[in-house]
N, C-alpha and C positions, 0 to 999 in steps of 0.2 A: 585541532582536531575535536570533533564533538561525538561523544558516545550517546546512544539512547538508551537508558536502563529501565526497562519495563517495569520489574519489580519494585524499583526504588522510586519510581516516578522523579526521574531526574537525567539531567545530562552531565557528563564528565567533560571538563574541557582540559585537553591534553597539549603541551608543547612538545611535537614531535623532535623537534632540533636538540632539545636539552633533556628529552626523554623523563619530563615529570608532569605531575597533576598540577594545574593551575587553581582550579576550583569545581565545586559540583553546584550545579544550578538546578534548584526546585523547581519542577515545571507544573507541579499541581494536578497531574493526570499522568496515566501510563502512555508513554511514547511508543510509536511504531516505526514506520518509514518516515525519512525527513528528506529534506533537500536544500541546498545552498544556492542562492540567488544571485552570488558572485558580487555582491555590493555591500558585503558586511552583514547581510542578513541571513539566518538559518531558519528554516521552517520544518516542523514535525507534526504529525498527526497525534492527537491524544484520544486513543480508542475508547477508554472507559467513560469519558465525558463528552465526547464527540465534539471535539474543538480543534483548530488549529493553534499551534503557538508559535509566536515569531521569537527568536532570539537575537538580540544585538551581538555581534560576535566579538567587537572590540571590547566592549564593557562586561562582556559575559553575564548578561542579565537578560530577562524576559520583558520585551518592550510592547508586545501585544498580544492579544489572543481573541478569535472569534468562533462563533458556533459554525458547525457545518449543516445545520438545518435538518432537513428531512434524511439527510445522509448520517446514517448511526453507524458506530463502531468504525470511523475511518481507519484505514490499515495502511493500503499502498498510496505511494505519491510519487507523481511526476511534475514538472515544471516548465514553463514557457518562459523563458526570461525577456524575451522581446517585448511580448505583450503583457507581461508583470501577471501571469495567470499560474493558480497552483491546481492540480488535480488530484483529488483525494477519493481513492477507491473504497466503498464501505461495504461491511458486512450485511447490511440490511438490502444490498441489491440495486443499490444507486452509486453513480460516481458523482461528486460535488466540484463545481469549477469557482475557485476563489479570485478576487481580484485582491493581491497581496499589497498593494499600494494603498487601496482603500481599506483593506483589512475587514472583508465580507465575502459571503458567499453569494455567487450573481445565478447559479441556476443547478439544477440536478438532471441526471440522465440515468435510465435504467442500464444496468449491466447484468452478467449473471451473478450467481451465489457462490460465496466461498472466495471472493478476491483476495489475491495476496502479492499481484504484480501490477505494474502501471508504468507506461512510458508515453513520450511524446517526440514526434518527429517533426521537427521545425520545418522541414523541406516539404513535406507533403500535407502539412497541418492536421495530423491525425494522432487522436489519442487511443490507447489500448489498454486494456484490463485483461488480465488472465484470471480465470475463476475456477474453482475446484469442481464446479458441477459439469465440467468439460465442454466449456466454452472460451473464446476470447472475444471481446466485445470491441469493436472497432467504432469510434467516434470520430466525425470530421468536424473541423474547427471553420465554421462559414466565415466568423468575425470573432473578435476577441470575446463578444458577449453572446454569440449564437452558435450553438452546436447541434448535431443531430446523429443518431446512431443509423450507421450505414451497413454494417454488417455483423454476424455472428459466426465466428470460425469455430467448427467442432474440433475438439481435442480430447485427448484421452482423460478420463475422470481423475481428477487429483492434480491435474497439470496447472499449478497456480503461480509458478514462479518464473520470472522472465527478464531477459536483458535484450535490449535494442541497440543495434550498430547504426548511427546516424549516417555512416558513409556508404554502406550497402543498403541500407534501408531494411534490413532483415532483423526478424525477430527470432530469439533462440528461447526456447521454452522446455524447462525440466520436466520430465515425465518418468512413469515407472508403473509396474502393475502392483496392486495391492492384495494381501492375503485378507482372509476373512478375520474380523476383529476377535480377541481374545475372549475367553469365558469371561463373562462379568462377576466381579466380586460383590460382596454384600454392598459395599461403599459404591460400586459402579451401578448396581440396581436402583440404588437411591437417586442416582443423578440420571436416570433414564428419562426423557423427553427434554432435557436440557439442549439448548441450541449450541453448537460447537463454536467456541470463541476463536478459534483460529483458521475456520474455513476448510480443515482437512474433513474427509468423509469419516462420518462416526456411526459405528453400529451399536449393537445393543451392548457389547462389552467395552466400548472406548474406541481408541483411534486404531485403525487396522495398520498393519506392518508391512513395509516394501519387501516385495518377493525379491530374494537374492538374484542378481544378475540381470535383473529387467531395467535397470535405468537406461534411459536414453535421452538424446538431446534433439528436440524437434527445431527444424528450421522452417520458418514461415517467411516467404518472400510476397512482396507486392508485385 
């Protein structure tokens, strides 16, 4: 098992059978979402330095890293193991497609702002990005190196976490209503104008809170 430790800029490797820590790997940046290729390699987005890092699972070491280019602050990640492609959703409003065998970014596409979820459906060749701005971007894979945005689905603002069922091809998106942000403190006023680093809607007083009893799960079918 590999945990991604954002504040510590590391990944902790755990033997679940023995219930013990094997080692901790210095990643050289702040990890967000990751994915396993199923071939002994694990990948993670490093959001503060806009890179993808490759971990050799057998040796528990960093084997490679590469830039996501124009895709800044990569957060969400999905994987296409057949074609060896990684999809990194970035807070700069684009999604990066990487060839993880070659270790390079091959293209970027526009998505909504505040992304925090991503998915890939191998049966349809579609990539999904759920964004806090109230959109879900749908991208079609014409070939391993060719992609196009085909749709933007309207979702409630702040709905940025998703799960994909590859059997039914349904997408599940977490949603809720948000209350007005709290009154800003002096420290908060000093931070006014800063971009949100986590994609959540931000008001003058910081992040708004979820209204109790409003949580819902959106089911999006193709």
